[in-house]
N, C-alpha and C positions, 0 to 999 in steps of 0.2 A: 494534438496540443491542447484541445479543449478539455480532454479528460484529465490532463495534468493540472490545468487551471481549476477544474471543478474540485479536485482533491484539495488544492491549496485554499480555495474559497471556504471549504468545510474543514478548516485547519485543525480544529481539535474536536471534531464531531465523532464521538465514539459510539453513538447510538445509530441504529438503522442498519442497512445492508449495502454492500458494494458488489456490483457485478464483476465477473471475471474480467470483462473488457476494461472496466474502469481501473481495476487493480493492476492489470498487466500493462495497460497503456501508460499509467502513471509510472510504473517501474521502468518501462522502456525509456521514457523521457528523462527520468531521474538518472539512469545509467549514462545516457548520452551527455547530459549536462555535467555529471560528475567526471566523465572522461575528458571532456573539453577543459574543465577547470584543472584537472590533474595535468593535462598537457600544458596549459597556461602556466601552471606552477613550475613545471620543469623548465620552461622558457625563462621565467623570471626568477627562478631559483628560490621559490617560496611556495609552500602549500597552504598558505593562509587563506586565499580565496576558497579553496576546496573545503577547508576545515570550517569556515564560516557557513558555507552552504550545507555541509553535512550536519552541523549542529542545528541549523535553522529548520531542517527537514526531519528531525527525529520525531517530533510529535505528529506531523501529518502522515509520515510513513507508518507509525504505530497505529494511528487512527484508521487508516485505510485497511491495514491488515486485520484489525479487530472487526471492522465492518465486513470484510471479506469472510472472516470466520463466522460471523453472524449469518451471512448468506448461506453458508453450508449447514446451518443449524447448530453450530458449536459456540460455546462461550468464548469471549475474548481472552479469557485466562489461558486458553490453549496456546497463546503466543509464547508463554513461558517455556514451552517444550523446546523452543529454539535454543535454549541455553544448555540442553543436553548435548554433549559433543557428538558431532557427525549425525547420529540418528535423529536428533531433534530437528535439525535443519531439513532433513529429508522428509520427515513426517509433516512439518509445516508446509513444505513445498507441495506435497501431495494434497494436503487440505486446501491450499489455495488454488490448485488446479481442478479440483472437483467441481461439478456443476452444483449450483445452488438449489435450495429447496424450491420447488415449483409453485408452492402455494404460500399463503401467509404462515409465518412461524412466529415464535415469541419475540422476535426482533423487528418485525414489521412485514409489510407487504412485499411481494416479489418485485424487485426493481425492473425486471424485464417487462412487467405488465404496467408499471407506473409510467406516466409520461416523463420524458427526459427534459430536464431544465438546463441543458448544456448549451 
């Protein structure tokens, strides 16, 4: 849960790097909350709570994805490849699964070596 909150605290931070753990833990909790809200929406016959949540998390999701791409040594503009049908999503998935650059790159120091403020 602390990884999820760390991403939300850095709501629109597009600079820097995000570890794989930060990225995937955020997405795990994001999916859990989304499923709970969708289930709630089925019970109350309205998907408005889920839609509000989804819109509120567009920027943090984009920001953590850009930071994850930075960790692999790629520009955040690589996110746009996700708009290529089928292939783009697969390429982005592979990029987010790759290990980050072990040393300092143009986007900052290795987050594994930096002290965690979580």
